[in-house]
All heavy atoms as a GROMACS GRO file, in nm:
protein
  609
    1MET      N    1   0.438  -0.364  -0.815
    1MET     CA    2   0.390  -0.342  -0.682
    1MET      C    3   0.504  -0.376  -0.579
    1MET      O    4   0.526  -0.302  -0.493
    1MET     CB    5   0.272  -0.432  -0.654
    1MET     CG    6   0.148  -0.352  -0.625
    1MET     SD    7  -0.002  -0.448  -0.574
    1MET     CE    8   0.009  -0.601  -0.661
    2ILE      N    9   0.562  -0.493  -0.600
    2ILE     CA   10   0.663  -0.538  -0.502
    2ILE      C   11   0.788  -0.445  -0.510
    2ILE      O   12   0.838  -0.412  -0.413
    2ILE     CB   13   0.697  -0.683  -0.537
    2ILE    CG1   14   0.578  -0.769  -0.508
    2ILE    CG2   15   0.818  -0.728  -0.453
    2ILE    CD1   16   0.592  -0.908  -0.561
    3ARG      N   17   0.828  -0.411  -0.625
    3ARG     CA   18   0.938  -0.319  -0.640
    3ARG      C   19   0.911  -0.183  -0.573
    3ARG      O   20   0.992  -0.124  -0.505
    3ARG     CB   21   0.979  -0.297  -0.782
    3ARG     CG   22   1.100  -0.207  -0.796
    3ARG     CD   23   1.152  -0.198  -0.933
    3ARG     NE   24   1.269  -0.105  -0.929
    3ARG     CZ   25   1.324  -0.055  -1.027
    3ARG    NH1   26   1.278  -0.085  -1.149
    3ARG    NH2   27   1.426   0.028  -1.017
    4ASN      N   28   0.788  -0.134  -0.599
    4ASN     CA   29   0.755  -0.008  -0.532
    4ASN      C   30   0.760  -0.018  -0.380
    4ASN      O   31   0.805   0.079  -0.315
    4ASN     CB   32   0.610   0.034  -0.573
    4ASN     CG   33   0.578   0.171  -0.517
    4ASN    OD1   34   0.642   0.267  -0.545
    4ASN    ND2   35   0.468   0.176  -0.447
    5VAL      N   36   0.715  -0.127  -0.326
    5VAL     CA   37   0.723  -0.147  -0.182
    5VAL      C   38   0.871  -0.138  -0.132
    5VAL      O   39   0.903  -0.071  -0.039
    5VAL     CB   40   0.654  -0.282  -0.132
    5VAL    CG1   41   0.694  -0.311   0.007
    5VAL    CG2   42   0.506  -0.272  -0.155
    6ALA      N   43   0.955  -0.214  -0.206
    6ALA     CA   44   1.089  -0.222  -0.171
    6ALA      C   45   1.163  -0.079  -0.188
    6ALA      O   46   1.244  -0.038  -0.103
    6ALA     CB   47   1.164  -0.324  -0.250
    7ASP      N   48   1.128  -0.006  -0.291
    7ASP     CA   49   1.195   0.114  -0.325
    7ASP      C   50   1.141   0.231  -0.241
    7ASP      O   51   1.209   0.323  -0.204
    7ASP     CB   52   1.180   0.152  -0.471
    7ASP     CG   53   1.264   0.061  -0.561
    7ASP    OD1   54   1.352  -0.010  -0.515
    7ASP    OD2   55   1.243   0.065  -0.686
    8GLN      N   56   1.006   0.232  -0.221
    8GLN     CA   57   0.940   0.354  -0.167
    8GLN      C   58   0.871   0.326  -0.035
    8GLN      O   59   0.867   0.422   0.048
    8GLN     CB   60   0.833   0.403  -0.263
    8GLN     CG   61   0.882   0.426  -0.401
    8GLN     CD   62   0.980   0.539  -0.416
    8GLN    OE1   63   0.970   0.639  -0.341
    8GLN    NE2   64   1.072   0.527  -0.510
    9GLY      N   65   0.822   0.210  -0.010
    9GLY     CA   66   0.733   0.191   0.104
    9GLY      C   67   0.800   0.159   0.232
    9GLY      O   68   0.746   0.179   0.341
   10ILE      N   69   0.921   0.101   0.229
   10ILE     CA   70   0.985   0.059   0.356
   10ILE      C   71   1.109   0.147   0.379
   10ILE      O   72   1.195   0.166   0.293
   10ILE     CB   73   1.026  -0.091   0.344
   10ILE    CG1   74   0.901  -0.177   0.308
   10ILE    CG2   75   1.091  -0.133   0.469
   10ILE    CD1   76   0.928  -0.326   0.305
   11GLU      N   77   1.115   0.203   0.492
   11GLU     CA   78   1.218   0.294   0.532
   11GLU      C   79   1.354   0.223   0.539
   11GLU      O   80   1.361   0.103   0.561
   11GLU     CB   81   1.195   0.360   0.667
   11GLU     CG   82   1.051   0.419   0.681
   11GLU     CD   83   0.952   0.318   0.736
   11GLU    OE1   84   0.968   0.193   0.717
   11GLU    OE2   85   0.856   0.366   0.802
   12ASP      N   86   1.462   0.305   0.534
   12ASP     CA   87   1.592   0.243   0.556
   12ASP      C   88   1.612   0.200   0.705
   12ASP      O   89   1.538   0.249   0.788
   12ASP     CB   90   1.704   0.343   0.514
   12ASP     CG   91   1.703   0.466   0.600
   12ASP    OD1   92   1.763   0.458   0.712
   12ASP    OD2   93   1.640   0.568   0.560
   13PRO      N   94   1.703   0.111   0.728
   13PRO     CA   95   1.719   0.055   0.869
   13PRO      C   96   1.733   0.164   0.975
   13PRO      O   97   1.677   0.158   1.079
   13PRO     CB   98   1.840  -0.032   0.860
   13PRO     CG   99   1.840  -0.083   0.721
   13PRO     CD  100   1.792   0.037   0.642
   14GLY      N  101   1.817   0.270   0.948
   14GLY     CA  102   1.837   0.368   1.050
   14GLY      C  103   1.716   0.445   1.083
   14GLY      O  104   1.678   0.478   1.197
   15THR      N  105   1.629   0.481   0.978
   15THR     CA  106   1.502   0.547   1.003
   15THR      C  107   1.407   0.457   1.084
   15THR      O  108   1.337   0.509   1.173
   15THR     CB  109   1.441   0.588   0.872
   15THR    OG1  110   1.526   0.674   0.800
   15THR    CG2  111   1.303   0.654   0.888
   16ARG      N  112   1.404   0.329   1.046
   16ARG     CA  113   1.318   0.242   1.115
   16ARG      C  114   1.349   0.231   1.262
   16ARG      O  115   1.261   0.237   1.353
   16ARG     CB  116   1.321   0.097   1.046
   16ARG     CG  117   1.257   0.095   0.913
   16ARG     CD  118   1.277  -0.037   0.846
   16ARG     NE  119   1.219  -0.149   0.923
   16ARG     CZ  120   1.092  -0.171   0.922
   16ARG    NH1  121   1.006  -0.106   0.857
   16ARG    NH2  122   1.046  -0.277   0.998
   17VAL      N  123   1.478   0.222   1.293
   17VAL     CA  124   1.523   0.212   1.438
   17VAL      C  125   1.481   0.337   1.510
   17VAL      O  126   1.431   0.334   1.619
   17VAL     CB  127   1.670   0.180   1.445
   17VAL    CG1  128   1.719   0.194   1.589
   17VAL    CG2  129   1.700   0.034   1.392
   18SER      N  130   1.504   0.447   1.442
   18SER     CA  131   1.468   0.582   1.507
   18SER      C  132   1.323   0.592   1.538
   18SER      O  133   1.281   0.670   1.626
   18SER     CB  134   1.522   0.699   1.429
   18SER     OG  135   1.444   0.715   1.309
   19GLN      N  136   1.235   0.518   1.466
   19GLN     CA  137   1.091   0.525   1.484
   19GLN      C  138   1.042   0.411   1.575
   19GLN      O  139   0.926   0.387   1.591
   19GLN     CB  140   1.027   0.509   1.349
   19GLN     CG  141   1.044   0.627   1.259
   19GLN     CD  142   0.985   0.605   1.119
   19GLN    OE1  143   0.953   0.497   1.079
   19GLN    NE2  144   0.972   0.714   1.043
   20GLY      N  145   1.139   0.333   1.633
   20GLY     CA  146   1.103   0.228   1.726
   20GLY      C  147   1.070   0.101   1.656
   20GLY      O  148   1.017   0.007   1.724
   21LYS      N  149   1.102   0.088   1.534
   21LYS     CA  150   1.073  -0.037   1.462
   21LYS      C  151   1.204  -0.120   1.456
   21LYS      O  152   1.311  -0.069   1.479
   21LYS     CB  153   1.034  -0.009   1.316
   21LYS     CG  154   0.906   0.068   1.307
   21LYS     CD  155   0.872   0.089   1.149
   21LYS     CE  156   0.749   0.167   1.133
   21LYS     NZ  157   0.727   0.184   0.988
   22SER      N  158   1.189  -0.246   1.419
   22SER     CA  159   1.305  -0.333   1.399
   22SER      C  160   1.376  -0.285   1.273
   22SER      O  161   1.316  -0.234   1.179
   22SER     CB  162   1.258  -0.479   1.377
   22SER     OG  163   1.364  -0.557   1.325
   23SER      N  164   1.509  -0.304   1.270
   23SER     CA  165   1.582  -0.268   1.149
   23SER      C  166   1.550  -0.358   1.033
   23SER      O  167   1.568  -0.327   0.920
   23SER     CB  168   1.730  -0.265   1.180
   23SER     OG  169   1.775  -0.394   1.214
   24SER      N  170   1.498  -0.478   1.058
   24SER     CA  171   1.465  -0.576   0.954
   24SER      C  172   1.327  -0.530   0.897
   24SER      O  173   1.239  -0.488   0.966
   24SER     CB  174   1.441  -0.714   1.017
   24SER     OG  175   1.562  -0.759   1.064
   25ARG      N  176   1.310  -0.551   0.771
   25ARG     CA  177   1.188  -0.514   0.695
   25ARG      C  178   1.113  -0.642   0.665
   25ARG      O  179   1.170  -0.752   0.645
   25ARG     CB  180   1.222  -0.434   0.579
   25ARG     CG  181   1.299  -0.308   0.611
   25ARG     CD  182   1.347  -0.239   0.485
   25ARG     NE  183   1.490  -0.282   0.458
   25ARG     CZ  184   1.562  -0.229   0.368
   25ARG    NH1  185   1.523  -0.133   0.294
   25ARG    NH2  186   1.685  -0.274   0.354
   26THR      N  187   0.981  -0.631   0.657
   26THR     CA  188   0.902  -0.746   0.629
   26THR      C  189   0.806  -0.716   0.507
   26THR      O  190   0.743  -0.614   0.499
   26THR     CB  191   0.810  -0.782   0.752
   26THR    OG1  192   0.893  -0.806   0.858
   26THR    CG2  193   0.728  -0.898   0.723
   27LEU      N  194   0.805  -0.802   0.419
   27LEU     CA  195   0.716  -0.796   0.298
   27LEU      C  196   0.641  -0.929   0.286
   27LEU      O  197   0.707  -1.038   0.284
   27LEU     CB  198   0.795  -0.771   0.174
   27LEU     CG  199   0.718  -0.775   0.035
   27LEU    CD1  200   0.609  -0.668   0.035
   27LEU    CD2  201   0.816  -0.758  -0.074
   28THR      N  202   0.510  -0.927   0.286
   28THR     CA  203   0.430  -1.048   0.279
   28THR      C  204   0.341  -1.044   0.149
   28THR      O  205   0.276  -0.935   0.133
   28THR     CB  206   0.342  -1.061   0.404
   28THR    OG1  207   0.426  -1.049   0.525
   28THR    CG2  208   0.266  -1.192   0.406
   29ILE      N  209   0.331  -1.152   0.085
   29ILE     CA  210   0.247  -1.156  -0.040
   29ILE      C  211   0.154  -1.273  -0.020
   29ILE      O  212   0.193  -1.382   0.021
   29ILE     CB  213   0.336  -1.180  -0.166
   29ILE    CG1  214   0.437  -1.066  -0.179
   29ILE    CG2  215   0.251  -1.189  -0.286
   29ILE    CD1  216   0.544  -1.090  -0.279
   30LYS      N  217   0.028  -1.252  -0.054
   30LYS     CA  218  -0.081  -1.354  -0.039
   30LYS      C  219  -0.163  -1.348  -0.166
   30LYS      O  220  -0.201  -1.240  -0.211
   30LYS     CB  221  -0.159  -1.325   0.086
   30LYS     CG  222  -0.277  -1.420   0.103
   30LYS     CD  223  -0.359  -1.379   0.223
   30LYS     CE  224  -0.487  -1.454   0.236
   30LYS     NZ  225  -0.573  -1.421   0.340
   31ALA      N  226  -0.195  -1.464  -0.220
   31ALA     CA  227  -0.293  -1.476  -0.332
   31ALA      C  228  -0.402  -1.561  -0.281
   31ALA      O  229  -0.396  -1.653  -0.206
   31ALA     CB  230  -0.224  -1.544  -0.448
   32ALA      N  231  -0.525  -1.517  -0.323
   32ALA     CA  232  -0.646  -1.586  -0.282
   32ALA      C  233  -0.745  -1.584  -0.394
   32ALA      O  234  -0.750  -1.503  -0.482
   32ALA     CB  235  -0.702  -1.516  -0.158
   33HIS      N  236  -0.838  -1.686  -0.399
   33HIS     CA  237  -0.941  -1.690  -0.500
   33HIS      C  238  -1.071  -1.641  -0.426
   33HIS      O  239  -1.109  -1.700  -0.329
   33HIS     CB  240  -0.963  -1.838  -0.540
   33HIS     CG  241  -1.052  -1.852  -0.657
   33HIS    ND1  242  -1.180  -1.891  -0.642
   33HIS    CD2  243  -1.031  -1.829  -0.787
   33HIS    CE1  244  -1.240  -1.893  -0.762
   33HIS    NE2  245  -1.153  -1.857  -0.852
   34GLU      N  246  -1.124  -1.530  -0.475
   34GLU     CA  247  -1.241  -1.465  -0.414
   34GLU      C  248  -1.334  -1.428  -0.526
   34GLU      O  249  -1.298  -1.359  -0.623
   34GLU     CB  250  -1.201  -1.345  -0.332
   34GLU     CG  251  -1.110  -1.362  -0.220
   34GLU     CD  252  -1.071  -1.245  -0.140
   34GLU    OE1  253  -1.121  -1.138  -0.177
   34GLU    OE2  254  -0.989  -1.254  -0.052
   35ASN      N  255  -1.459  -1.472  -0.509
   35ASN     CA  256  -1.566  -1.437  -0.613
   35ASN      C  257  -1.520  -1.456  -0.754
   35ASN      O  258  -1.536  -1.371  -0.835
   35ASN     CB  259  -1.609  -1.286  -0.590
   35ASN     CG  260  -1.664  -1.264  -0.450
   35ASN    OD1  261  -1.740  -1.349  -0.398
   35ASN    ND2  262  -1.622  -1.152  -0.388
   36ASN      N  263  -1.472  -1.577  -0.778
   36ASN     CA  264  -1.425  -1.612  -0.908
   36ASN      C  265  -1.313  -1.525  -0.974
   36ASN      O  266  -1.298  -1.509  -1.092
   36ASN     CB  267  -1.547  -1.613  -1.007
   36ASN     CG  268  -1.530  -1.712  -1.129
   36ASN    OD1  269  -1.458  -1.809  -1.106
   36ASN    ND2  270  -1.578  -1.680  -1.239
   37GLN      N  271  -1.230  -1.465  -0.880
   37GLN     CA  272  -1.120  -1.384  -0.926
   37GLN      C  273  -0.998  -1.420  -0.836
   37GLN      O  274  -1.018  -1.457  -0.719
   37GLN     CB  275  -1.149  -1.236  -0.910
   37GLN     CG  276  -1.257  -1.184  -0.999
   37GLN     CD  277  -1.275  -1.034  -0.982
   37GLN    OE1  278  -1.192  -0.966  -0.923
   37GLN    NE2  279  -1.383  -0.983  -1.039
   38VAL      N  280  -0.881  -1.402  -0.884
   38VAL     CA  281  -0.760  -1.419  -0.810
   38VAL      C  282  -0.724  -1.280  -0.758
   38VAL      O  283  -0.715  -1.182  -0.827
   38VAL     CB  284  -0.640  -1.472  -0.888
   38VAL    CG1  285  -0.517  -1.478  -0.801
   38VAL    CG2  286  -0.677  -1.614  -0.933
   39VAL      N  287  -0.710  -1.272  -0.624
   39VAL     CA  288  -0.675  -1.143  -0.562
   39VAL      C  289  -0.536  -1.157  -0.498
   39VAL      O  290  -0.508  -1.255  -0.438
   39VAL     CB  291  -0.776  -1.104  -0.455
   39VAL    CG1  292  -0.741  -0.975  -0.390
   39VAL    CG2  293  -0.921  -1.102  -0.509
   40ILE      N  294  -0.450  -1.056  -0.531
   40ILE     CA  295  -0.316  -1.055  -0.472
   40ILE      C  296  -0.305  -0.951  -0.374
   40ILE      O  297  -0.331  -0.831  -0.402
   40ILE     CB  298  -0.209  -1.044  -0.586
   40ILE    CG1  299  -0.223  -1.159  -0.689
   40ILE    CG2  300  -0.070  -1.037  -0.529
   40ILE    CD1  301  -0.136  -1.145  -0.811
   41TYR      N  302  -0.260  -0.986  -0.254
   41TYR     CA  303  -0.239  -0.890  -0.146
   41TYR      C  304  -0.090  -0.871  -0.128
   41TYR      O  305  -0.013  -0.966  -0.120
   41TYR     CB  306  -0.304  -0.942  -0.014
   41TYR     CG  307  -0.446  -0.968  -0.020
   41TYR    CD1  308  -0.498  -1.088  -0.055
   41TYR    CD2  309  -0.535  -0.861   0.009
   41TYR    CE1  310  -0.630  -1.113  -0.061
   41TYR    CE2  311  -0.671  -0.882   0.003
   41TYR     CZ  312  -0.720  -1.010  -0.031
   41TYR     OH  313  -0.855  -1.030  -0.033
   42VAL      N  314  -0.051  -0.745  -0.108
   42VAL     CA  315   0.088  -0.721  -0.072
   42VAL      C  316   0.090  -0.635   0.054
   42VAL      O  317   0.014  -0.531   0.060
   42VAL     CB  318   0.160  -0.640  -0.189
   42VAL    CG1  319   0.308  -0.607  -0.152
   42VAL    CG2  320   0.156  -0.718  -0.322
   43LYS      N  321   0.164  -0.676   0.156
   43LYS     CA  322   0.162  -0.608   0.281
   43LYS      C  323   0.308  -0.591   0.326
   43LYS      O  324   0.392  -0.680   0.314
   43LYS     CB  325   0.091  -0.700   0.381
   43LYS     CG  326   0.082  -0.640   0.520
   43LYS     CD  327   0.008  -0.739   0.607
   43LYS     CE  328  -0.003  -0.691   0.757
   43LYS     NZ  329  -0.074  -0.787   0.833
   44ASP      N  330   0.336  -0.469   0.380
   44ASP     CA  331   0.469  -0.453   0.439
   44ASP      C  332   0.459  -0.374   0.568
   44ASP      O  333   0.350  -0.332   0.603
   44ASP     CB  334   0.556  -0.364   0.332
   44ASP     CG  335   0.509  -0.228   0.314
   44ASP    OD1  336   0.522  -0.142   0.401
   44ASP    OD2  337   0.456  -0.201   0.206
   45ASP      N  338   0.570  -0.363   0.636
   45ASP     CA  339   0.570  -0.290   0.763
   45ASP      C  340   0.635  -0.149   0.754
   45ASP      O  341   0.689  -0.101   0.849
   45ASP     CB  342   0.628  -0.374   0.876
   45ASP     CG  343   0.779  -0.406   0.850
   45ASP    OD1  344   0.825  -0.378   0.740
   45ASP    OD2  345   0.846  -0.455   0.945
   46GLY      N  346   0.625  -0.093   0.633
   46GLY     CA  347   0.685   0.034   0.610
   46GLY      C  348   0.589   0.154   0.646
   46GLY      O  349   0.486   0.134   0.709
   47ALA      N  350   0.631   0.269   0.607
   47ALA     CA  351   0.558   0.390   0.634
   47ALA      C  352   0.415   0.397   0.569
   47ALA      O  353   0.329   0.458   0.622
   47ALA     CB  354   0.634   0.515   0.590
   48GLY      N  355   0.402   0.329   0.464
   48GLY     CA  356   0.274   0.323   0.395
   48GLY      C  357   0.249   0.429   0.284
   48GLY      O  358   0.342   0.508   0.267
   49ILE      N  359   0.138   0.423   0.228
   49ILE     CA  360   0.103   0.512   0.116
   49ILE      C  361   0.014   0.627   0.170
   49ILE      O  362  -0.075   0.607   0.249
   49ILE     CB  363   0.025   0.436   0.009
   49ILE    CG1  364   0.119   0.330  -0.051
   49ILE    CG2  365  -0.026   0.526  -0.099
   49ILE    CD1  366   0.042   0.226  -0.139
   50ASP      N  367   0.034   0.747   0.114
   50ASP     CA  368  -0.052   0.856   0.151
   50ASP      C  369  -0.177   0.835   0.059
   50ASP      O  370  -0.179   0.874  -0.058
   50ASP     CB  371   0.019   0.988   0.115
   50ASP     CG  372  -0.065   1.107   0.150
   50ASP    OD1  373  -0.195   1.103   0.158
   50ASP    OD2  374  -0.007   1.214   0.168
   51HIS      N  375  -0.276   0.780   0.117
   51HIS     CA  376  -0.400   0.737   0.045
   51HIS      C  377  -0.474   0.866  -0.011
   51HIS      O  378  -0.523   0.861  -0.129
   51HIS     CB  379  -0.496   0.661   0.129
   51HIS     CG  380  -0.432   0.539   0.184
   51HIS    ND1  381  -0.461   0.491   0.307
   51HIS    CD2  382  -0.346   0.451   0.131
   51HIS    CE1  383  -0.389   0.379   0.330
   51HIS    NE2  384  -0.320   0.350   0.220
   52GLU      N  385  -0.481   0.970   0.063
   52GLU     CA  386  -0.546   1.089   0.011
   52GLU      C  387  -0.477   1.147  -0.106
   52GLU      O  388  -0.534   1.186  -0.208
   52GLU     CB  389  -0.559   1.196   0.124
   52GLU     CG  390  -0.634   1.317   0.082
   52GLU     CD  391  -0.783   1.287   0.042
   52GLU    OE1  392  -0.833   1.182   0.081
   52GLU    OE2  393  -0.842   1.373  -0.029
   53ARG      N  394  -0.346   1.150  -0.102
   53ARG     CA  395  -0.262   1.202  -0.212
   53ARG      C  396  -0.282   1.116  -0.339
   53ARG      O  397  -0.290   1.163  -0.451
   53ARG     CB  398  -0.114   1.200  -0.176
   53ARG     CG  399  -0.025   1.252  -0.285
   53ARG     CD  400   0.117   1.254  -0.233
   53ARG     NE  401   0.209   1.276  -0.339
   53ARG     CZ  402   0.335   1.256  -0.335
   53ARG    NH1  403   0.392   1.206  -0.229
   53ARG    NH2  404   0.414   1.277  -0.444
   54MET      N  405  -0.296   0.983  -0.318
   54MET     CA  406  -0.320   0.892  -0.425
   54MET      C  407  -0.461   0.918  -0.493
   54MET      O  408  -0.468   0.917  -0.617
   54MET     CB  409  -0.303   0.748  -0.385
   54MET     CG  410  -0.308   0.648  -0.494
   54MET     SD  411  -0.250   0.485  -0.454
   54MET     CE  412  -0.362   0.435  -0.322
   55ARG      N  413  -0.562   0.934  -0.409
   55ARG     CA  414  -0.692   0.962  -0.459
   55ARG      C  415  -0.698   1.092  -0.537
   55ARG      O  416  -0.750   1.101  -0.651
   55ARG     CB  417  -0.794   0.966  -0.347
   55ARG     CG  418  -0.837   0.826  -0.303
   55ARG     CD  419  -0.958   0.838  -0.214
   55ARG     NE  420  -0.927   0.887  -0.083
   55ARG     CZ  421  -0.887   0.802   0.023
   55ARG    NH1  422  -0.885   0.672   0.006
   55ARG    NH2  423  -0.856   0.855   0.138
   56LEU      N  424  -0.636   1.199  -0.482
   56LEU     CA  425  -0.633   1.329  -0.544
   56LEU      C  426  -0.557   1.321  -0.678
   56LEU      O  427  -0.602   1.383  -0.783
   56LEU     CB  428  -0.563   1.431  -0.457
   56LEU     CG  429  -0.643   1.467  -0.337
   56LEU    CD1  430  -0.565   1.563  -0.244
   56LEU    CD2  431  -0.781   1.533  -0.370
   57SER      N  432  -0.448   1.245  -0.689
   57SER     CA  433  -0.374   1.230  -0.813
   57SER      C  434  -0.459   1.157  -0.919
   57SER      O  435  -0.457   1.197  -1.032
   57SER     CB  436  -0.248   1.147  -0.783
   57SER     OG  437  -0.174   1.127  -0.905
   58ALA      N  438  -0.538   1.055  -0.880
   58ALA     CA  439  -0.622   0.987  -0.975
   58ALA      C  440  -0.723   1.075  -1.033
   58ALA      O  441  -0.761   1.073  -1.153
   58ALA     CB  442  -0.684   0.864  -0.913
   59VAL      N  443  -0.785   1.163  -0.949
   59VAL     CA  444  -0.887   1.257  -0.995
   59VAL      C  445  -0.820   1.363  -1.084
   59VAL      O  446  -0.875   1.390  -1.192
   59VAL     CB  447  -0.952   1.328  -0.874
   59VAL    CG1  448  -1.043   1.446  -0.919
   59VAL    CG2  449  -1.036   1.224  -0.797
   60LYS      N  450  -0.710   1.417  -1.046
   60LYS     CA  451  -0.639   1.517  -1.127
   60LYS      C  452  -0.604   1.463  -1.266
   60LYS      O  453  -0.609   1.538  -1.366
   60LYS     CB  454  -0.509   1.562  -1.050
   60LYS     CG  455  -0.439   1.672  -1.123
   60LYS     CD  456  -0.314   1.715  -1.039
   60LYS     CE  457  -0.233   1.824  -1.112
   60LYS     NZ  458  -0.121   1.864  -1.037
   61LYS      N  459  -0.560   1.333  -1.274
   61LYS     CA  460  -0.522   1.276  -1.401
   61LYS      C  461  -0.644   1.228  -1.481
   61LYS      O  462  -0.624   1.181  -1.591
   61LYS     CB  463  -0.432   1.157  -1.376
   61LYS     CG  464  -0.290   1.196  -1.316
   61LYS     CD  465  -0.211   1.080  -1.292
   61LYS     CE  466  -0.077   1.129  -1.230
   61LYS     NZ  467   0.008   1.009  -1.188
   62GLY      N  468  -0.764   1.245  -1.427
   62GLY     CA  469  -0.883   1.206  -1.500
   62GLY      C  470  -0.911   1.051  -1.490
   62GLY      O  471  -0.994   1.006  -1.574
   63MET      N  472  -0.840   0.983  -1.408
   63MET     CA  473  -0.858   0.842  -1.401
   63MET      C  474  -0.994   0.806  -1.326
   63MET      O  475  -1.050   0.697  -1.353
   63MET     CB  476  -0.741   0.774  -1.333
   63MET     CG  477  -0.607   0.795  -1.410
   63MET     SD  478  -0.461   0.750  -1.312
   63MET     CE  479  -0.478   0.575  -1.300
   64LEU      N  480  -1.030   0.889  -1.231
   64LEU     CA  481  -1.149   0.874  -1.153
   64LEU      C  482  -1.214   1.014  -1.142
   64LEU      O  483  -1.149   1.109  -1.132
   64LEU     CB  484  -1.124   0.819  -1.012
   64LEU     CG  485  -1.061   0.684  -1.004
   64LEU    CD1  486  -1.019   0.651  -0.863
   64LEU    CD2  487  -1.154   0.573  -1.048
   65SER      N  488  -1.350   1.013  -1.127
   65SER     CA  489  -1.419   1.137  -1.088
   65SER      C  490  -1.406   1.150  -0.936
   65SER      O  491  -1.368   1.057  -0.863
   65SER     CB  492  -1.567   1.128  -1.127
   65SER     OG  493  -1.630   1.030  -1.042
   66GLU      N  494  -1.435   1.267  -0.885
   66GLU     CA  495  -1.431   1.291  -0.742
   66GLU      C  496  -1.525   1.195  -0.670
   66GLU      O  497  -1.496   1.147  -0.562
   66GLU     CB  498  -1.458   1.437  -0.708
   66GLU     CG  499  -1.344   1.530  -0.747
   66GLU     CD  500  -1.369   1.673  -0.702
   66GLU    OE1  501  -1.440   1.695  -0.603
   66GLU    OE2  502  -1.320   1.756  -0.770
   67GLY      N  503  -1.640   1.178  -0.730
   67GLY     CA  504  -1.744   1.088  -0.670
   67GLY      C  505  -1.694   0.943  -0.667
   67GLY      O  506  -1.716   0.876  -0.570
   68GLU      N  507  -1.624   0.903  -0.767
   68GLU     CA  508  -1.572   0.768  -0.775
   68GLU      C  509  -1.461   0.748  -0.672
   68GLU      O  510  -1.444   0.640  -0.608
   68GLU     CB  511  -1.518   0.730  -0.915
   68GLU     CG  512  -1.629   0.717  -1.015
   68GLU     CD  513  -1.573   0.704  -1.157
   68GLU    OE1  514  -1.469   0.772  -1.187
   68GLU    OE2  515  -1.634   0.633  -1.234
   69ALA      N  516  -1.374   0.851  -0.656
   69ALA     CA  517  -1.262   0.839  -0.566
   69ALA      C  518  -1.293   0.853  -0.420
   69ALA      O  519  -1.227   0.793  -0.334
   69ALA     CB  520  -1.158   0.947  -0.606
   70ALA      N  521  -1.400   0.921  -0.390
   70ALA     CA  522  -1.432   0.951  -0.250
   70ALA      C  523  -1.447   0.828  -0.158
   70ALA      O  524  -1.387   0.827  -0.054
   70ALA     CB  525  -1.560   1.040  -0.239
   71PRO      N  526  -1.516   0.726  -0.199
   71PRO     CA  527  -1.533   0.611  -0.110
   71PRO      C  528  -1.423   0.507  -0.112
   71PRO      O  529  -1.435   0.406  -0.034
   71PRO     CB  530  -1.662   0.548  -0.162
   71PRO     CG  531  -1.660   0.574  -0.312
   71PRO     CD  532  -1.600   0.714  -0.324
   72LEU      N  533  -1.322   0.526  -0.200
   72LEU     CA  534  -1.225   0.422  -0.209
   72LEU      C  535  -1.138   0.406  -0.082
   72LEU      O  536  -1.099   0.502  -0.019
   72LEU     CB  537  -1.131   0.453  -0.329
   72LEU     CG  538  -1.199   0.441  -0.466
   72LEU    CD1  539  -1.089   0.475  -0.570
   72LEU    CD2  540  -1.256   0.307  -0.488
   73ARG      N  541  -1.107   0.283  -0.057
   73ARG     CA  542  -1.012   0.242   0.051
   73ARG      C  543  -0.899   0.177  -0.020
   73ARG      O  544  -0.922   0.091  -0.101
   73ARG     CB  545  -1.076   0.149   0.152
   73ARG     CG  546  -1.181   0.212   0.238
   73ARG     CD  547  -1.236   0.110   0.334
   73ARG     NE  548  -1.172  -0.024   0.315
   73ARG     CZ  549  -1.205  -0.127   0.390
   73ARG    NH1  550  -1.285  -0.121   0.482
   73ARG    NH2  551  -1.139  -0.249   0.370
   74THR      N  552  -0.779   0.193   0.028
   74THR     CA  553  -0.659   0.125  -0.033
   74THR      C  554  -0.603   0.028   0.068
   74THR      O  555  -0.511  -0.041   0.031
   74THR     CB  556  -0.557   0.230  -0.076
   74THR    OG1  557  -0.515   0.312   0.035
   74THR    CG2  558  -0.602   0.313  -0.191
   75GLU      N  559  -0.657   0.025   0.191
   75GLU     CA  560  -0.606  -0.074   0.286
   75GLU      C  561  -0.714  -0.176   0.302
   75GLU      O  562  -0.832  -0.150   0.305
   75GLU     CB  563  -0.578  -0.009   0.423
   75GLU     CG  564  -0.460   0.072   0.430
   75GLU     CD  565  -0.426   0.119   0.570
   75GLU    OE1  566  -0.472   0.059   0.665
   75GLU    OE2  567  -0.358   0.219   0.584
   76ARG      N  568  -0.670  -0.297   0.321
   76ARG     CA  569  -0.764  -0.410   0.346
   76ARG      C  570  -0.702  -0.497   0.443
   76ARG      O  571  -0.582  -0.540   0.427
   76ARG     CB  572  -0.794  -0.477   0.211
   76ARG     CG  573  -0.903  -0.581   0.225
   76ARG     CD  574  -0.946  -0.624   0.092
   76ARG     NE  575  -1.039  -0.735   0.101
   76ARG     CZ  576  -1.086  -0.804  -0.002
   76ARG    NH1  577  -1.039  -0.776  -0.124
   76ARG    NH2  578  -1.162  -0.906   0.016
   77GLN      N  579  -0.772  -0.537   0.546
   77GLN     CA  580  -0.718  -0.626   0.647
   77GLN      C  581  -0.725  -0.772   0.599
   77GLN      O  582  -0.822  -0.812   0.538
   77GLN     CB  583  -0.803  -0.613   0.772
   77GLN     CG  584  -0.800  -0.470   0.838
   77GLN     CD  585  -0.662  -0.434   0.878
   77GLN    OE1  586  -0.585  -0.520   0.935
   77GLN    NE2  587  -0.621  -0.310   0.853
   78TRP      N  588  -0.618  -0.843   0.626
   78TRP     CA  589  -0.617  -0.987   0.593
   78TRP      C  590  -0.525  -1.057   0.690
   78TRP      O  591  -0.440  -0.994   0.750
   78TRP     CB  592  -0.576  -1.011   0.450
   78TRP     CG  593  -0.453  -0.943   0.405
   78TRP    CD1  594  -0.433  -0.811   0.370
   78TRP    CD2  595  -0.324  -1.008   0.393
   78TRP    NE1  596  -0.309  -0.797   0.337
   78TRP    CE2  597  -0.238  -0.904   0.347
   78TRP    CE3  598  -0.277  -1.138   0.407
   78TRP    CZ2  599  -0.105  -0.933   0.318
   78TRP    CZ3  600  -0.145  -1.164   0.379
   78TRP    CH2  601  -0.060  -1.062   0.332
   79ASN      N  602  -0.541  -1.187   0.702
   79ASN     CA  603  -0.463  -1.267   0.793
   79ASN      C  604  -0.334  -1.312   0.732
   79ASN      O  605  -0.326  -1.342   0.620
   79ASN     CB  606  -0.538  -1.389   0.842
   79ASN     CG  607  -0.664  -1.346   0.913
   79ASN    OD1  608  -0.675  -1.236   0.964
   79ASN    ND2  609  -0.762  -1.434   0.915
   0.00000   0.00000   0.00000
């Protein structure tokens, strides 16, 4: 996950500046205990993931049915 963020999710400094962002990149990792499970959150200030493309890919590969994929959210707010 972390490598993917670094390789794919965060734009190069020149692109970031042209989009009005700081040339510095930020990656934040948080672990929490929720409902008897450890949940790991990874957050960056990059362009982000195309959520619809990801859902369609999971359906196409047979990982999820269309019904299972429809309500999924890949973003979650945290402090």
